[in-house]
N, C-alpha and C positions, 0 to 999 in steps of 0.2 A: 507598349514597348516601342522605343525609338532606337532603331539600329542604323548606324552609319558605316558603310564599308569604305575603306581607304587603304592604300598601300603605305607601309611604314618602313622607314629606314631602320637599320639595326639599332641605332642610338634611340630613335623615337620609340621603338618597340620596347627597349629596355626601360626607358623612363616611364612609359605608360604601365608597364608590368609592375614596376616597383610601387608606383602610386596606387594602383588598384589593389595590390596586395596589402598596402599599409592600412586600408580600411578594415581589414580583418586580422591585424597583427595579434598575436597571442598576448593576453593581458599580463602575462607573467614577465614578458621581456620589457626591459626599460626602454621607453620611447625616446626618440631623438627630439630635437627642437620642433616646436609646433609650426615654425615658419616653413612655408612650402615654396618651391620655385615658381616663378610666374610663367607657368606652362599650361596651355589649354589642354584639358584632358577630356576625351570623349569616352564616356562610360557606357558600357553595355548594360541595359536594364533587363528586367523581366526574368523569366525562368532561365533563359540562356546565360544571362549575366550572373545570376546567382550560382549556377553550376560551375561556371568558369572560375569565379572567385573562390568557391569552396575547393575546387580542384587545385588551385594554386597554393592554398594553405597546406593542403595535404602534401604536395610535392616539395615545398620548401622547408617543411618542418623537420625538426630533429626528433627521431623516434616515430611512433605510429600515432598519427593525429588525423582526425576527420573533422569536417566543419560543414555548417549550413549557413549560408549568407542570406540576408534579406534581399528580396527581388528588387525592392526600391524602398525609399523612406516610408515607414509606416505599413509596409506590406511584407509579411513573412510568408513562407510557403504554406504554412498551416496556421489556423487560428489558435491551436493548442500546441504549446512547445513540445510536449511529449510526443504528440503525433508527428511533428517534424523530425524529432530525434530518431524515430523508428525508421526513417529513410536511410539512416547511416548503417553501414555494415556492422553486424554484431550487436545492434541495439534493438531491443524489443520493449514493449510497454505492457504494464498492468493497468487495468481500467477500473475506474470507479464511476458508477452511474452512466456507463456507456461511453466514457471519454477517457483519453489517456491521462494517467495520474502520476505514476512512477515508472522508472526505467530499469531494465535488466541489461547488463552489458557482458557479452561473452559468457552468459550463463550465470553471472553474479547479480543477485537481486538488488533492490533499492538500498538496503543497508550497507552494501559493499561499494556504493558509488558516492563520491563527494560532489556536491553541487556548489559552485561558487558564483558570485555576482561580481564581475569585473575583478576577479582574483581574490575575492573576499569570501570567507566561510560564512554561510548564512544560518540563522537559527532554524532548526527543524520544526516539524509539526508533530505534536504528541510526544511520547517518550521514545522517540527515535531521532536519528540524525538525518533521516530521509526527507527530501524536499518534494512537496506535491506540486507538480508543474501546472495542475489544473487551477491553482490559485494565482497564477501570474499570466497576464496577457502578453501577447507577442508584439504589440504595436511599437513599443519602444526598444525592441531588441534588434541589434544590427547583425549579430552572428551568434552561433552556438559552436563551441569548440569541444570536441571529445578527445581527451588525451588518454591513450590506452596504455602507454608505457611509462616507466618510472622517470621522474625528472626531479633533480635536486631542489630546484627553486619552487616546485609546486607544493602547496599545503598537503599534508598527508591525510589519508582517509579513503582515497579512491583506489581500493585494491582492484576492482573491476575497471573503473575509469574515473577520471575527473572531468566533470562537465562544467565549462565556464560559460556563463551567460554574459555577453558583451553588449552593453548599451551604447547608444550614440552619444557623442560629445560634440559640442558646437564648434570648437576650434579645429577639430579634425577635418571638417568640411565647411570652410567659411562661407558667409553670405546668408541671405534670408531664404529659408525653406520651410514649407509646411504641408501638412496632409490631413485631410479629414475623411472619415469613413462612417457610413451608416448602413445598417442592414436590418431586415426583419427575418426572424428565425421561426420556422414551423417545425415542431416535433410531432411526427405522425402518431406518437403514442399518447399524446395528451388527452385527458378526459375532463379533469377538474379545473385546469388552468386556462390561460389564454391561448388561442390558436396561433397567434403571432406575438412574439416577444422581441424586444429591441436589443441591438448592440450598436454602440457608437464609440468612436475612438478618434483622437486627434493628436498630432505631434507638431511642435513648432520649434524652429532653431534659427538663431540670428547671431551675427557678430557685429561689433562696433569698434570704434577707436582704432582704425587701421587693423582690424582683426586681432586686437589685443584683448578684447573683452567679449565673452560669448555667453549666451543663455539658451537653454533648451528646456522644453517641458512637454510631457505627453500624458494622456489620460485615456482610460477606457472604462466603459460601463457595459456589462453583459448580463442578460437575464435569460434563463431557460426554464420553461415549464414542461414537465414530462411525467409519464407514468412508467413505473417498473412493475412488471408482473413476475412473480417468482414462486418457486416451490423449494422446500427445504426439508432435509432430515437433520436433526440437531447433532446426533452422534450415533456411532455404532459401538455397542458394548460386546465384548468378547466373553463367551461362556458365562452368561448370567445364570444364577441359580433358578431353575425352572422345575415345576412339578406338573408334567404332562403325561398322560397315559400313552403307552407305546402305540396303541392302535390309532392315535391321532397325530402321529409323526410320520412324515415322509422325508427320508434322509437320503439324498443323492450323492453324498460324499463317498469317495472310494473306501472300501473296507479292507482290513487286513485279513490274515488267514484265520483269525478267531472270530471274524464277523463283527469286529469293532471298527469304528471310524479310524482310518489311517492317520498316523501322527505326522501331518504335513508341515507343522509350524514349530519353530524353535522359540522357546520362552526362556530367556536367560535368568528370569526370576523364579523359575520352577526348580524344585529340588535344591541340592547344595550348590551345584555349578551350572544350572540350567539344563533343560532337557527338551526333547521333541514331544509335542503334545498335539492332540486333535483340537480343533477350534470351530465354534459356531458363533455367528455374528448376528445380532438383533438390533433393529432400529429403535432408538430411544423414543422418538416421536416423529411425526410427519406433519407438515403444515404448508399452507399456501398463503400468499400475500399479494395485495395490491397497494403499492406505494405511490401516492401522488406527491410529487416533489417540485419545489420551486427553488431555484438557485440564482442568487445575485452576486456579482463580482465587480468590485471597483478597484482599479489600479491607477497610480499616478507616480510620476517621477519628475523632479526638477534638478537641473544641473547648471551651475555657474562656473565659468572658467575665466581666469585672469592671467595674462602673460605680460608682466611689466617689461621684461626683456626677452631677447631671443633665447636666453639660457634658463629662464625660470617660469614655471607654470603652476598656478594654484587651481585646484578643482574641488568644488564643494557640491555634494549631491545628497538628495533625500528621496527615498522610495517608500511608498505606502501601498499596501494591498489589503483588501477586506473582502471576505467571502462569507455570505450568509446562506445557509441551506435549511429550508423548512420541509418537513416530511409529515404528511398525514397518511396513516397506514391502517388498513384492515387486514387482519390475518385470521385464519381458522385452522384447527388441527386437533390431533389426539395425542395424548401422553401415554407411552408404554413403559416408562422408565422404572416402575416399581418391580416388575417381573415377579419373581418368587412364585407364590401360589396363584397368581393371576392368569397364568398361561393356560389356554385350552387346547390349542393345536398349532402346528407349524410345519412348514416345508423348507428344506435346505437345498441349495444347489450344490454343484460339485465342489465348490470352494468353501462350503459351510455357511454361505450367506442366506439369511432368511428371505425367501421370495414370497412367503405367506406367513402371517402370524395372527392368530386369533387369541384375544385375551379379554378377561373381565376386569372389573375394578377401574380405578383411576377416573378420568373424566375426559370430556371434549369441551373445547372452548372457542369463543370468538373474542378476538383481542383488538382493541383500538389503541393505536400508538401515535403519539405526536412528539416531534422534537424540532427545535430550532437551534441550530449550532452556528457558531461564528468562529472564523479564523482571521485574526487581525495581525498584520505584520508591518513593522516600521524599521527602516534602516537609514542611518545617517553616516556619511563618511567624508573625510577630507584627505586630499592627495597633494603632495608637493613634489614636483620634478625639477631637478637642478642639474644643469650641465656645468659642472665645476670647471672643467677644462675641455679641450677638444677630444680628449681620450677618456675622461672620467665623468660619470654621471651617477646621481643618487635619486632614489625615489622613497619618500616617506608616506605611508598610508596608514590611517587610523579610522576605525569605524566601529559602530555598535549596531546590532540588529536584535530585535525582539519580536517573538511571535507568541500571541496568547490564543488559547482555544477555550471554548466554553460551549457545552451542549445544553446549558440551562437558560437559553435566551428567550424562551417562550414567555411572553409578557403576562400571560395569565397565571401560569403555574411556577415559573422560574425554575423549571426542571423539565426533563423529558418524562413523559407519562406513558405507562403501559397498563391499561385497564383491562382486566381479564374477566369476562363473564362467561358462564358455562353451565354445564349440568353433569351430574353424576348419575342421572336417571337412565342408565343404559344396562342392557344385559351383556352385550359383548361388542367388541370392535375388531375390525379386520384390516390389516395392512397387506397390500399385494403389489407385486412388481414382476410380472412374468412377460409383459408385452409393453411396447412403446418406449418413450424416452423418459417418462416421469411416472413414479409410483402413485397409487391412489389408496383410499381407505373408505370403508363403509362402517356405519354404526347401527346396531340393532337396538333401538330405543325401547324402553318399557311401555311406550304407547303403541307398540306393535308395528311400527313403521321404521324406515331408515331416515326419517327426518324429524328433528326435534321441534316441538311446538314452542312459540315464544313464551307462553306462560310457564314453561319448564326451565327457562333460562334465569339464572340467579347470580348473585355476587360470589365470585371465587376469591380473587385477591388482586391487588394492584402493586406495581413497582414504580417508584419515582427515583430518578437517577440524575445526579449532576456531578460531573467530573472535570472542572476547569483545570487548566495547566498553563505554564509559562516557560518559554525557552528563550535564553538570552546569550548572545555571543558578543564579546568585546575583544578587539584584535588590533595590534599595532605591528606593522611590518616595515623594516628598513632594508632596501635593496640597493646594491651598488653594481656598476658595470664598468670595467676597465678595458679599453682597446690597447693592444700591445703590438709592437713590431719586433718580431724575433726571427732568428734564422732556423728555428726548429719547429715551426708550424703553429705555435700558440698564437691565437688571434684575439680572444676575449677571455676575461675572467669575470664571473658573476659571484657575488657574495651577499650574504644577508642574515638577518636575525628577525625573529618574531616572537611575540607573546600573545597567547590566546587563552581567554577564560570563557568557559561555557557553563552556564547554570541552567538547570531544569528542575521545575517543581510542579507538583500536582496534588490535589486533594479531592475530597468528596467521595461519593459512593452511592449505594442504593438503599432505599428504605422501602420495606414492605408495608402496605396498608391492609388491614383486615387479614393478616397472615393466616389465621386458622381456617379461612375459606369455608368449604362445605361442612366442616365438622362442627360449626356453630349454627348450621342451617344455611341454606343458600340465599335466603332473603329474596326470593323471587317476587314477593309482593311489592318490593321497591319499584319495580320496573313495569309499567303498563305495556300491554302487547303493542300498542301503537308506537312505542319507542323504537321497535325493531323493523327494519326494512329488509325484505327478502331479496337477495342478489342472485340473479341467474348467471351461471358460469359457462354457458354453452360456447362462448367465444373466448374463454380464458386460455392464455398460453397457447394460442392457435398456431404458433410456429413450431410446436412440438407435437409428437404423436403420442396417443394414449392407447389404451386397450379398446376393445370393440364397443364399449359403453361410454367412451369419452372420459372427460375429466371426472373423477370421483372424489368427494361428493360433487354433485352438480349444482350446489347451492351454498350460500352463506348468508348470515344475518349481519347487517351493518347497523350502527347506532352512533349517536353523537357523543363524542368523548366528554365534552363539557357537561352535557346533561347527565351522563352516567356518573361523573365525578360529583356533581352537585347533589344528586339524589342519595348517593352513598354517604356523602359528608353530612347530610341532614339527618339521615336515619341511623347510621351505624355509630352512635355516640357512646360515651362512656357508660351511660345508663343501660345501654343495650348489650354491649359486648365487653365492658370493663376496660382494662388497660389496652386492649387491642383496638382502641378507637380509630376510626378511619380518618387518616390525615397524611399530608405529604411528609411531615417530619422535618427535622433540621439537618443540614449538611455541614454544620460548623464543628461537629465533634469527630469527624472522620480524620484519620491520620494524614499528616502532611508528608509527602514523599519528595525528597530533594537530592540532587547530585550536583556537586561542584567539581569542575575539571579544569586544571591549569596546565598549560603546555608552553615550554620554552624551547625554541628551535634555532639551529644555526645551519647554514649550508654554504658550500663552496662548489662552484661549477666552472668548467673551462671548455672552450671551443677551439678545436685544432683543425688545420687544413693541411693535407699532404698530397703530393703527387706521386703515385706508385704505379710504375710501368704505364705511364700516360693516362692513368685513371685518377680523377679527382676524388679524394677520400676526405670526408668530414667526420670528425669525432667530437662527441660531447661526453665529457667525463665529469662526474660529480659525486658529492658525498653530503648527506644530511644527518644531523644529530638532533634528537628530541628527548626531552624529559618531561614526564607527565605525572601529576599528583591528583588523586581523587579523594574527595570527602563526601560521605553520604550520611548526613544527619537524618535518622529515621525515627518516626513515631509510630508505634503499633498499638492496636487494641489488644487487651488481654482477654482471651476466651475463658469463660467461667464454667459453662456447661452447654450441652447440646440436648434439646428436648424434642419430642415428637409431637407435632401439632395435629397430626392425623393425616390419613391418605398418604400422599407422596411428599408431604411438607415436613421437613426437619429444619430446625432453626438453631443457630449458635447464639447464645446469650453472652454478652461481653460484660466484664466486671465494671461496676459503677457506671453503667449505662454507656460504656465504651471508653474507659479511662485509658489515657495514652502514656506510654513509657518511651522516653527518648534515649537513643544511643547513637554515638558517632562511629561509623565504619570508615576505614581508610584503605587506600591502595596506592601503588606507585610502580612505574616502569620507565626504563629509558631504552632508546633505540639508536642504532647506527645503520643508515640505509645508503649503500653505494649504488651507483648506476653507470652504465656506459651505452652510448648510442653510436653506431657506425653507419654512415650512409656513403654509398659508392655510386657515382655517376658512371655507369658502364658505357653509355653512349649519351648523346644529347637527349634522347627520349627514354632511356631505360635506367631505372633507379633501383638499387638493391639496398636493403636495410638489415642490420643485425642489432638487436637491443637486448641488454641484460640488466636487471636491476631488481631492487627489493621495494615493495610497497606494503602498506598496512591498511587494515580497516579496524577502527576501534570498536570495542564492545558497545552494543546499544546502551543508551543511558538507562533504559528500563531494566536491563540485565544487571546493572551495577547498584540498583537500589538496595539498601542494606536491611530493609525491614522484613519481618515475617508476617504473612497474611493468611488467615484461615477463612475458607468460604463461609459466608453467613447463612448459606442454605445447603447444608451437607446432606443431600438426599442419599438414599442407599446407592451404593456403587459410585458415589461421587464425593467421598470424604477427602477433600483435596485442599492444598494450600500452596504457597509459593514464597520464595525468598530470593533476594538478589545476592550479588557477589562483587563487591568493589575491588577485589584483588584479581579480577580477570585480566589476563594479558591480551593484547590485540592480536587478531589474525595477522600473520606475517607471511607474505608471499614472495618467493623467489621466481622471477619471471624471465622467460626467454622468448623473443620474437624474431621471426625470419620472414622477410617479405620481398616481393619483386613487383615493380610497378612500371607499366609501359604507357607513356604519355605520347600518343602517336599523332594527335592533332589538337587544335584549340578546343578545349572543353571536352575532349575525348580521351579516355584512358581505360586500361584494364589492369587489375591488380589481384594478386593472390598472396595470402599471408598465413603463416603457421604460428601458433602460440602454445606455450606450456606454462602452467602455473603450479608451483609446489607450495602448498599453504601449511604453515606450522601454527601451533596454538589454536587449533580448530575449537570453536566454542559450540557446545551443544547443551540442551536442557536435559539434565539427568533427573531421574525420579527415584526417590528413596521412600521407603515405608517406615513410619515411626509413630510413636505414641507420646502423648503429653500427660504428665501427671495431673490427675483431677478431672480429666475429660473422659467420662464413661459413656458406654453405648447401650441404649435400650435394645437395639437390634441384637438378637441371639443371646440376650441375657436370660436370666431364669424366668422372668415373667413372660417374655416373648415365647420361649420354648414351651412353657406350660400352656399358653394360649393356643399355640399350634396343635399341641396334643389334644386339648379339649375339643377344638373345632373338628379336627379330623376324626376324633372318637365319636362324634355325632354324625359322621358321614358327610360333612359339609366341606366346601372348598375353603382352604385357609388363605384367602386373599389378604392384602394389607389392610383393607377396610375392616374385614372380619376380625383380624388380630387386634387392631386398634380398639374396636368395640368390646372385645372380650376383656382386654386389660382394663379399660375404663369401667366395665361392669364389675370387675373384681375390686375396684376402688383402691388399689395399692399404688402409692406414689403419684397421685393425680393432683395437678395444680390448677391454676385459674384457667377457665375456658377449656377444661378437659385436656390440658397439656399432660402428656406422660413424661414425668421427670426422671432423670437417670438415678439409679440406686447404686451408690458406690460399693455397697456390700455384696450385691449379686450381679451387677452388670460389668462386663469386661471393659478395658480401656479401648477407646476408638483407635483404629488403625488408619492413620492419615497417609495419603500419597502427596509428598512435597516435591514440587518442581524447583530445581536449582540449576543455574547455568554454571558450567565448568569448562576448563580447557581440557580437551580429550584426545589430542594427538595431531596427526597431519593428514592432508588429503591432496590429491592431484587432479588437475583439470587440464585438458588440451583441446585444441580445435583448429579448424581451418576457416578462413574467410576468403571469399571471392567476390569481386565486384567488376562491373563493366559499365561505362557511361559513354554514349555515342551521340554526337550531333551530326545529323545527315546534311553536312555542307550548309548551303544557304536555302535549303528547302523549307526550313521552319520546323522540321520534325526532329525529335530527339527521343531517346529512350535510356533507361537505366535499369540495372538488375544487380542485386547483391544477395548473398546467402552466407549463412554461418552454420557450421556443423560442430557441435561440442560433445565431449565425452569426458569420462573421469571415474574415479572410484568414490563418487559422491552420490550415487543413485540409491534410492530407497529400496530395501528388500521387503516385499510384501509378505514374505513368509517368516519374518522376524518380529516377534511380538514385544518390541521395546523401542525406546528412543534410539535414533541412529545419527551418526555424524554425517549428515547429508547436506547437499547444497540446494536450497529452494531456488526455483526459477530456471534451472538448467534445462535448456531446450534448443532445438534447431529452429532457425528462422529464415525468412526470405522476404524480400521486398522487390516490387516491380513498379516502374513508372514509365509512362509514355506521354508525350506531349506534342502539340503543334502550336507554334507561335510565329505569326507573321501578319503584317499589314493591320496591326491593331487588334488582332484576334488571338487569344491563347486558350487552349483547351488542355487540361491535364487530368489524367486518370492514374490513380495509384492503388496498389494492392499491398496489404501487409499480412503475412502469414506467420503464425507461431505454432509450433508443434505442442503436443501435450507436455505439461510440466508439473512439477511438484510445487504447490502453493506454500505448504507448511506441513508440519507434523504435529499431531496432538489434536484431539477433539474434546469438547466439554465432557467431563465426567468419565473420560476414557481411561484414566489412571496410567499405569506404567506401560500399557500396550502401545501408547503414542501412535495411533493410526495416521496414515497419510491423508493429505487433501490434494487431489490432482485436478488440474484444469484441463478440460478437453481442448483439442487444437482449435485454432480460431483464424478465420480469414475475413478481412474487411476490405471493401472496395469504396473508394471515395472519388469524387469528380469536382473539378472547378473549371468554370468558363468565365473569361474576362474579355470585354470588348471596349476599346478606346473610342468613345464618342468624339472626343476632341483630344488635343494634345495633353490636356490637364484632367479630363474627366473620363472615368472608367466605370462601367456597370459590370456586375458580376453575379454569377450563380454558383452556389456550392451545394453538393449533395454528399452526405456522410452516412456511411453504413448502408449503401444502396441496396444490398441484398438482404437486409435485416438479419445479419448474423446474430446468433444467440450465444449465451454463455452457459456452460454446464460444468459441474464438478462432481467428483466421486471419491470414494476412499480406496481401499486395497484393490477392489475390482469394480468394474462398471456397474455390476448389480448392487453395489453398496452406494447407492445414490446419495449425494449430499445437497446439491443445489442446481437450479436452472433459472435463468432469467432472460427476459426479452425486453428490448427498449424501443425498437422500431427505427426506421430511417429518419433523418432530419435534414431539412433543406433551408437554404438562406438565399435571399436576393437583396442586392444593395448597390451602392455606388461609392466611389472614392474620388475626391478632388485633391490634386496636388499641384504645388508650385515650387519651382526652384530645385527640383530633383536633378 
């Protein structure tokens, strides 16, 4: 950092202030002529300069706005944009693979926040509007702007906030400038990849022809190798049907006067109008995994500007981003999901959660998983700025952006592959979670030990999946700005119109190979013992605590996925297993899901300045109108029957091999969104703000898909499906903000803000139980009940496997490969639980934000702290057994930063804390109970050290997640474990060379 101290006259101070602020002007405001006065500007760089520029944006903005500015060309405060955003008051991040991915603002999660690039709406990733910041590098970004209050000229969609990514443009800062950075990254978790992986980035900008023509370009390449160690429970099922002798049950639930479990939970689906019930919760399965991951990301942007006159500027830009992630995973676990007569014993805690469960039947497995996924984004735009007169200017902006995703980029399989080998040669299996952070399990095998032999491991089944998708946004915006001279305070009028079309499509699905699994024989002879390698787990998940015996089980078997695939493909042919031949299958016959959304918008905004009792009062008054049309052409497969393949495997058979029926679903809505901002300069240093306005968040594109989809694997307790709703209305929030900001020194301020949000048209997934004509259920049909009676009549345990074998032995309704086919004459219709999004009412959220930033004079030291506390009627009720209109992501948060920067040395330490929060509601196969998924509180510490060797060359060190913070989630209670993961700290060392900054 180069800092020059000098005394400034009031005029010089004003000029330098305006020019510095212009580098981070909001992209929504029409810019003045690109010509700049011939004045030498001394710019403060580094951490201090970044904080000063960000503070200036906050102070001068209309409404509540926060910003982060680049410390210098090509150097943003954090290498990940989401990690930078979490330094802003009210902003927290959700992580993917141990790094910031998406943001939550004031408790509103990723789907409630709009991300724009230079004011343009960008194509999202997947069937959402959410932008993944992990896919965009920070080198070409000059600032991030977080607009928290309504603004008429801002594109709609950011009910929580609108985040605008501002990139550098050559004519904004004429002359030749460039920067190059290279660093080596070491992830301490890596086992299979390289110990050191590279990241390089560069940016170049230059102007020509008397600064009338400018070009800039930047690129970055990043690779990271790491390992994720994880534990998971797939789902918690409430009150599954169990047949367990009373002497084998320990029930610690509170009892009523009659000695029965107290009815602590309310089930709105019980009885005629809902009623209180007792509840017991059981884990569907438990598994552990080691994921070896390699991630590569490439970003580039090129910008050309031409200003033929002082009044006219043309800008053309093109941005590309490509991220490829490869994952080789080993997982192992047990399946409890059949329940029924499989249960042997269990213990419940005071909430009804099983902390011990002993069961027979089902199986244990070792799973190899491989996936290569790609996210590819491209955006091209043209911008024309015209100063028509001294008082009137126009800006025309047109752009298109497209993002494609594909998880079938594996060059060998063209799909992701989950190959499951295992064994049903067990007497019983035990789940337990009475101590430690993570549950465990043991298996009592028929070989008399708790460890399976390799020669007992055989073919269960495999799943091959490919689900590519594409999102595209085309947008044209015309903005105008008129300066006025009036006697009644009106200074400027802004007006504009825009047309936006967003299209999202996706197709593909999953194919099961050798679906009958163990019921045709495990085919253990395919796999030689030498194919399996025993893995010792003594150091597995060592950042978590376990019971006294450590992680259980203490071993796993790994094997090569390609070898397992090749052996099964060669052996499990049509001659051996008929139509269940082992193959990947085609993905061409799956339904195409598509949503097209067109929006026309108009806005009018005005800025007023008054002097009231010697106070300067600034008013921004605006109105926005929008009209949106939605079309969802849907193709769905028609389910023909559901048959029992044996064990826990039930399969849906679709008519004509998956015949598609196409229907167009349509929706429409229009909106009128007013807003007003009032800013009062109480003194030269004290600013107060009042803001009122309405904002929206549109329904997720996935929620608006019109098709009906039934699960292809309708296991017991998981006969589920889903359908979209193109007629959804957007979330509409009426917002009120009140804040007070004290700017007491250069780069130093304190602020406190209150906010209230009243959100109408709240959208929630509702669940309905329904049946479809022709889809009958073997379960609890006449043959099922007769089999149970016969087995129990012999004094045997009626496990699912025993029932299956009994029906097969009776030979009634048996198809190919011993499939038990439904009998329309004696089997009931299947009762399906269908998820459907609906508008369900209104909700309220409120909170307080506090922030302080202080630079300790010329000492080089500085510090910052901010915190946000949020509340509302949107919290999940753990004692309500149904879907609820809740807000995912609502949590308190805090950030702290301390730094020293002087004489070429800068050291910065940052901490980001987020309290426990609701990730989502609903778990696989959980049906109408819609259980919650909570994330445990999280605190991460990072450090960066920079040293200027010369005026142009800097070396640096970065440490991320220094304390090896881990991630953990659970359901209604902490004893209902869902997941845990650890990644380990990562470090980087590198250099940066810059010229012309």
